[in-house]
Structures are given as C-alpha cells and as structure tokens.
C-alpha positions in Angstrom: 0.0 0.0 0.0 1.3 3.5 -1.0 0.2 6.7 0.7 0.6 10.2 -0.8 -0.4 13.5 0.9 -0.5 16.5 -1.3 -0.2 19.8 0.5 -1.0 22.9 -1.6 0.1 25.4 1.1 -2.4 28.2 1.9 -4.6 27.4 -1.1 -7.9 27.7 0.7 -9.5 31.2 0.7 -12.6 33.3 1.2 -15.1 34.2 -1.4 -13.8 37.0 -3.7 -15.7 39.7 -5.5 -13.4 39.6 -8.4 -14.5 36.0 -9.2 -18.2 36.4 -8.4 -18.0 35.3 -4.8 -16.0 32.1 -5.6 -12.6 31.1 -4.3 -9.3 30.3 -6.2 -9.8 26.6 -5.5 -13.3 26.8 -7.0 -12.4 28.6 -10.2 -9.1 26.8 -10.9 -9.1 24.2 -13.7 -8.1 21.0 -11.8 -9.3 17.9 -13.6 -7.0 15.5 -11.8 -7.8 16.8 -8.3 -11.5 16.7 -9.3 -11.1 13.1 -10.3 -9.7 12.3 -6.9 -12.5 14.2 -5.2 -15.2 12.3 -7.1 -13.7 9.0 -6.2 -13.0 10.0 -2.6 -14.5 11.5 0.5 -14.8 15.2 1.2 -14.8 17.0 4.5 -13.1 19.7 6.6 -10.2 19.6 8.9 -8.1 22.0 11.0 -4.4 21.6 11.6 -3.9 24.4 14.1 -4.8 23.5 17.7 -6.4 26.1 19.9 -4.0 28.6 21.3 -1.5 28.3 18.5 -0.7 30.8 15.8 -1.8 29.5 12.4 1.7 29.1 11.0 2.9 26.5 8.4 5.2 25.1 11.1 2.3 24.1 13.5 0.0 23.1 10.7 2.4 20.9 8.8 3.6 19.2 12.0 0.0 18.1 12.4 -0.3 16.9 8.8 2.9 14.9 9.3 1.2 13.1 12.1 2.6 14.8 15.2 0.5 16.7 17.7 1.9 20.2 18.1 0.8 20.4 21.7 3.2 17.6 22.4 6.2 18.4 20.1 6.2 21.9 18.8 9.0 24.1 20.1 9.2 26.9 17.5 9.6 27.5 13.8 13.3 28.3 13.9 14.3 24.9 15.4 12.5 23.1 12.6 14.4 25.0 10.0 17.7 24.4 11.8 17.1 20.6 11.5 17.0 20.9 7.7 20.3 22.9 7.7 22.1 20.4 10.0 22.9 23.0 12.6 24.2 21.4 15.9 22.7 23.0 19.0 22.7 22.5 22.8 19.8 22.8 25.3 21.0 26.3 26.0 20.7 27.4 22.3 17.6 29.2 21.2 17.0 29.1 17.4 15.2 32.1 15.7 13.9 32.4 12.2 15.6 35.4 10.7 13.9 37.3 7.9 15.8 39.9 5.8 13.2 42.7 5.6 12.9 46.2 4.4 12.2 48.7 7.1 11.0 52.2 6.2 10.2 55.0 8.7 9.9 52.5 11.5 7.4 50.3 9.5 7.5 46.7 8.2 7.6 47.9 4.6 8.4 44.5 3.0 8.7 41.2 5.0 10.9 39.5 2.4 12.9 42.3 1.0 11.5 41.9 -2.5 12.3 38.2 -2.4 16.0 38.8 -2.2 18.1 36.1 -4.0 19.8 33.5 -1.9 23.2 34.6 -3.3 22.6 38.3 -2.2 21.3 37.3 1.2 24.2 35.0 1.9 26.6 37.9 1.5 24.6 40.0 3.9 24.1 37.3 6.5 27.7 36.3 6.6 28.7 39.9 6.8 26.5 40.3 9.8 28.4 37.6 11.6 31.7 39.4 10.9 30.2 42.8 12.0 28.9 41.6 15.3 31.9 39.5 16.1 34.3 42.3 15.4 32.2 44.9 17.4 31.3 42.5 20.3 34.0 39.8 20.7 31.8 37.9 23.2 28.8 38.1 21.0 26.5 35.1 21.9 24.7 34.8 18.6 25.4 33.4 15.1 23.6 33.9 11.8 23.1 31.1 9.3 22.2 31.9 5.7 19.3 30.0 4.2 17.2 30.5 1.1 16.0 33.9 -0.2 14.8 35.9 2.8 14.6 32.8 5.2 17.5 32.5 7.5 18.4 31.5 11.1 19.9 33.1 14.1 21.1 31.0 17.1 21.5 32.7 20.5 23.5 30.8 23.1 22.0 31.4 26.6 23.9 31.1 29.8 21.5 28.5 31.1 18.7 26.1 30.2 16.4 28.4 32.4 17.3 31.4 30.3 16.7 29.4 27.1 13.2 28.6 28.3 12.5 32.2 29.1 13.6 33.3 25.7 11.8 30.5 24.0 8.5 31.5 25.6 8.6 35.2 24.6 5.9 36.1 22.1 7.4 37.1 18.8 5.6 38.3 15.7 5.8 36.7 12.2 6.8 39.5 9.9 4.2 38.5 7.3 1.6 39.2 9.9 2.6 42.8 10.6 3.1 44.1 7.1 2.8 47.9 7.0 2.7 48.1 10.8 5.1 49.9 13.2 7.9 47.7 14.3 7.8 49.4 17.8 4.3 48.0 18.3 5.4 44.5 17.6 8.4 44.0 19.9 8.4 41.1 22.2 9.4 42.1 25.7 11.0 44.3 28.3 13.1 41.6 30.1 16.9 41.7 29.6 17.0 38.8 27.2 14.3 40.3 25.0 16.1 43.6 25.0 19.3 41.9 23.9 17.7 40.1 21.0 15.8 43.3 19.9 19.0 45.2 20.0 20.5 42.7 17.5 17.6 43.4 15.1 17.9 47.1 15.2 21.7 47.2 15.2 21.7 45.0 12.0 20.6 48.2 10.2 23.9 49.8 10.9 25.6 47.2 8.8 22.9 46.6 6.2 21.7 50.1 5.3 24.7 51.1 3.2 25.9 47.6 2.0 26.8 47.4 -1.6 24.3 44.6 -2.1 21.5 46.9 -1.0 22.8 49.8 -3.1 21.9 47.8 -6.2 18.4 46.7 -5.0 15.1 48.6 -5.4 13.8 46.9 -2.3 16.8 46.8 0.1 17.2 44.2 2.8 18.1 46.8 5.4 17.2 45.0 8.6 16.7 41.5 10.0 13.6 40.5 12.0 13.9 37.6 14.5 10.9 35.4 15.4 9.6 31.9 15.7 12.2 30.9 18.3 12.7 27.8 20.4 15.0 24.9 21.3 15.5 21.8 19.3 12.5 19.4 19.3 12.5 15.7 19.8 10.1 14.0 17.4 9.4 10.2 17.5 10.7 8.4 14.5 8.0 8.2 11.8 8.6 4.6 10.9 8.6 3.5 14.5 5.3 5.4 15.1 3.5 4.3 11.9 5.4 1.3 10.6 6.0 3.0 7.2 8.9 4.5 5.4 8.3 8.1 4.5 9.7 10.8 2.3 9.1 14.5 2.0 9.4 16.9 -1.0 9.3 20.6 -0.3 11.1 23.8 -1.1 10.7 25.1 2.4 13.3 24.5 5.1 10.9 24.1 8.0 9.1 21.1 6.4 12.5 19.6 5.6 13.3 20.0 9.3 10.2 18.1 10.4 11.2 15.4 8.0 14.8 15.3 9.4 13.6 15.1 13.0 11.1 12.4 12.1 13.6 10.3 10.3 12.1 10.7 6.8 13.9 10.7 3.5 14.2 14.5 2.7 14.4 14.9 -1.1 16.0 18.0 -2.6 14.5 18.7 -6.0 16.5 21.0 -8.3 14.5 24.0 -9.1 12.2 23.8 -6.0 12.3 27.4 -4.9 9.2 27.7 -2.6 7.9 30.5 -4.8 5.9 31.0 -8.0 8.8 29.9 -10.2 9.2 26.5 -8.5 9.7 23.6 -10.9 6.4 21.8 -10.5 7.2 19.2 -13.2 10.4 18.2 -11.4 8.6 17.9 -8.1 6.1 15.5 -9.7 8.8 13.4 -11.3 10.8 13.2 -8.0 7.6 12.3 -6.2 7.0 9.4 -8.5 10.5 8.1 -7.9 10.2 8.6 -4.1 7.1 6.4 -4.0 9.1 3.5 -5.6 11.4 3.6 -2.6 9.0 4.6 0.2 5.6 3.8 1.5 4.6 7.4 2.2 5.1 10.7 0.3 4.4 14.1 1.7 4.6 16.6 -1.2 4.3 20.2 -0.3 4.0 23.2 -2.6 4.5 26.7 -1.2 3.4 28.8 -4.2 -0.3 29.3 -3.3 0.6 30.6 0.1 3.1 33.1 -1.4 0.4 34.3 -3.7 -2.0 34.7 -0.8 0.6 36.8 1.1 1.2 38.9 -2.0 -2.6 39.2 -2.6 -2.2 38.0 -6.2 -5.3 36.2 -7.3 -4.1 35.2 -10.8 -0.9 33.7 -9.3 -2.8 31.7 -6.8 -5.1 30.2 -9.4 -2.1 29.5 -11.7 -0.2 27.8 -8.8 -3.2 25.5 -8.0 -3.6 24.6 -11.7 0.1 23.8 -12.0 -0.1 21.6 -9.0 -2.9 19.7 -10.6 -1.2 19.4 -14.0 2.4 18.6 -13.1 2.2 17.0 -9.6 -1.2 15.5 -8.8 -1.9 14.1 -12.3 1.4 12.5 -13.0 1.7 10.9 -9.5 -1.9 9.5 -9.7 -1.1 8.1 -13.1 2.0 6.4 -11.8 -0.1 4.7 -9.1 -2.7 3.2 -11.5 -3.0 -0.5 -10.9 -1.7 -0.3 -7.3 -3.5 -0.1 -4.0 -2.9 3.4 -2.6 -4.5 6.0 -0.4 -4.2 9.7 -0.7 -5.2 13.0 0.9 -5.1 16.5 -0.5 -5.4 19.5 1.8 -3.9 22.9 2.6 -2.1 23.3 5.9 -4.1 26.6 6.6 -5.9 29.2 4.6 -4.1 32.3 3.3 -6.9 34.5 2.0 -6.1 37.0 -0.7 -8.1 39.8 0.9 -6.3 39.4 4.2 -2.8 38.6 3.0 -1.9 36.3 5.9 -2.8 33.0 7.5 -6.1 32.3 9.4 -7.2 29.5 11.7 -10.3 28.6 9.7 -11.0 25.0 8.7 -9.6 23.8 5.4 -11.0 21.4 2.8 -9.7 17.9 2.6 -10.2 15.0 0.2 -9.5 11.5 1.4 -9.1 8.7 -1.1 -8.6 4.9 -0.9 -8.4 2.6 -3.9 -10.2 0.0 -1.7 -13.4 2.0 -1.2 -16.0 3.8 -3.3 -16.4 7.5 -2.6 -19.2 9.7 -1.3 -21.2 12.6 -2.8 -18.2 15.0 -2.9 -17.4 16.2 -6.4 -14.8 18.9 -6.0 -11.9 20.0 -3.9 -12.9 23.5 -2.6 -14.3 25.1 0.5 -17.9 24.6 -0.6 -17.6 21.4 -2.6 -16.2 19.3 0.2 -19.3 20.0 2.4 -21.2 17.5 0.2 -18.8 14.8 1.5 -19.3 12.6 4.5 -15.8 12.6 6.1 -15.8 13.4 9.8 -13.8 16.4 11.1 -11.2 15.3 13.6 -7.9 16.8 14.9 -5.5 17.4 12.1 -2.7 15.5 13.6 -4.7 12.3 13.3 -4.5 12.4 9.5 -1.8 9.7 9.0 -3.4 7.2 11.3 -6.8 7.9 9.7 -5.4 7.1 6.3 -3.9 3.9 7.5 -7.2 2.9 9.3 -9.5 4.0 6.5 -11.1 6.2 9.2 -12.9 8.6 7.0 
C-alpha cells in the first residue's frame, strides 16, 4: 500500500468579489484533483490546535502526524534541522527574515524576495560585523534560502533558554505595514538583547553594496519563531511505514529530518511561483518507488496569498494539478494506494496572511468507493461525509480508512 499526501500550502481562501464570490480553488481548472474528489471522501479539517498561531510550522507538523501540543518548540528549530545545525539545550534558534524597514514600519517582510546569493553575502557579513564589534557576542547567523535565515543565540543556562523561547514574537508577514515598535516582544533583559540585535543590524545593512543595487533593500533583520531543538518520535517506529518529503521550504524539511524521513532535494524547487512543478512531480513518482509514504508540499499558493495576487494563486493551483497530482496519480494506477489533499491553513487573498479557519480535505482509498463529494474546494467538500477530527490524526486515519 502506498500513501501520498498533497499539501498545496495556503490554497484555501474566502469568497472573492473579483471572481463572483467564488474562491481560487473553485475557479481553478483542476481535472486531476476533481477526479480524486469524485472517487474519494470530502470534508473539513483543522491543523492548528487552539492557542497556536496558524503558521505553516504548526499546521504541517499536524499533517505529518505529530500533535503540536506535544512536540512543537518553534519554527526556527525546525528549519535548523533541515540545515544540519548542531545545538545544545541552551541554544535558542530564531527564524531570521531579511526585511525592508522604512520610517519604522515593516515595509516588506521578504525584502523583495532577495536572492539566496545576495542574502548569503549580507548574513555572513552580519556575523563578521557583530563578532568584530562584540568579541563575546553570543549569537550566530546562518544563511538560508532567499529571505529565510536563522539566528542562534546561546543562553547562559537552560532556564534562560526557556524564558527566551516563551517570549511572544511576531511573524513579519503578519505585521506588514505596521510599526515595528508596536510588535516587539518584551522588556526583560533577554528580550532587549535580541531586539538590539535586530535594530543594530541596520547599521551594517543600510549602506551595504548589495543593497545599493536593490530597489527593495534588505536593510534589517527580523527575529521570530524561536525555540529549542524538538524531539520527534521516528515516523517509521510510530506508523510502521517508510516516508519521504518533498518541499522547497526548510521548516518542512526540518520536520522530515527530525522524524527520520527521507528528505528529497529537488533541483528548481524554490518555494515560490517559479518553483519547478514538473520536477517535483517526477521526483515524487520516484520517491514512491522507494518509500511507502510521500508528503509533497507546494508553497506557491501561500506566497500568492501573502502577495494578494489572485491570478498567481489560481495558476499555482492549476500547475499543482497538472504537473504534480496528475502524474503521481497516473504512476499509481493498478496499485493499491491511499491519498489526501489539503492545505495546511488558509491564506486568504483579501487578508494577506494565515487564518485559523477550517480547510477542505479530500480522502481517497483505492479499496473503497467515494461519497457525494465532487470537487476540492471550500464549498464542494461540504457535500462529502468525512468526519472532522484533529489534524494530527491524518496519517493514522489514512492507515485505518477512518474517513
């Protein structure tokens, strides 16, 4: 038995006036996903437990089969896992965005989607700047992809690490066009020290030659999503199945690393509109020849939601259908397999950020006939009969045909 879980990140939405009160999922041309819906079971699910921010970190941990209430320690630590960064219990790992600050405001949370090559120069330069100015500096920056980087702060004790981990920090994509001063995370000494790093980064970045060439300069870093390294139970020991994950996003790779999955790097997988959908589909087909389970995640619909670009969101959904869902389903013909397709969370165009609303889900088993569901969208799945349960139960429900 093979299992495949398609995750079109942030693809669910709210009705939009521009498309006659429909949603991007409703208007997108998705014949392959529709075929899966008509043969499967429709319903709703929610991957974000009460009390948690609706981030891709929490939501995808649920989809991968782990209850965030038991295992979630922060976004930064998950991304550190994908980058192979060694940490101690005293190390607090922050997600580090390169941003554009203007007049004290969060002008652009990704610095115009700065290239990885440009960002690497800036991030490595920050390490040199802080080490030269503060020889006993307790932090280190790690360059990642585009605007997504990491900062590791070494506390003096486990107790300090716990205090720092529990401070409320704001995702930069949630505070677009807001005052930075209104979104700081504390008055304690540890909070002040971390905040001083963010604001002092401007001294180095503002006149850097990389930024002199950019229309949208990366003139500051924003630290958030912090925590210590998590300990996830091994996926195979938990579910008795070998699993793999394909994604262009480090935090999902990190979940895969900590869970003992095969993490597959696909050339051209960028985590943006220009990701190589075709290559992802091809690598997914090969992964299912080696493993029992494939989690295949596509970030582009989420990015379109943040950028409030309706056409890009519809295009991303259609490309997922054509180049990923269709070819993978074709490759499984004649085999017994189960599948699910669902967003991790909504990223509505009109809002431009994540929400905690329920998301549509299609469940499929080659061993069963489907229900009355005919389409994968917010309204269409309501015709289905699948029961809504906690999101982290997805994998076990697939195994047990519990839908």
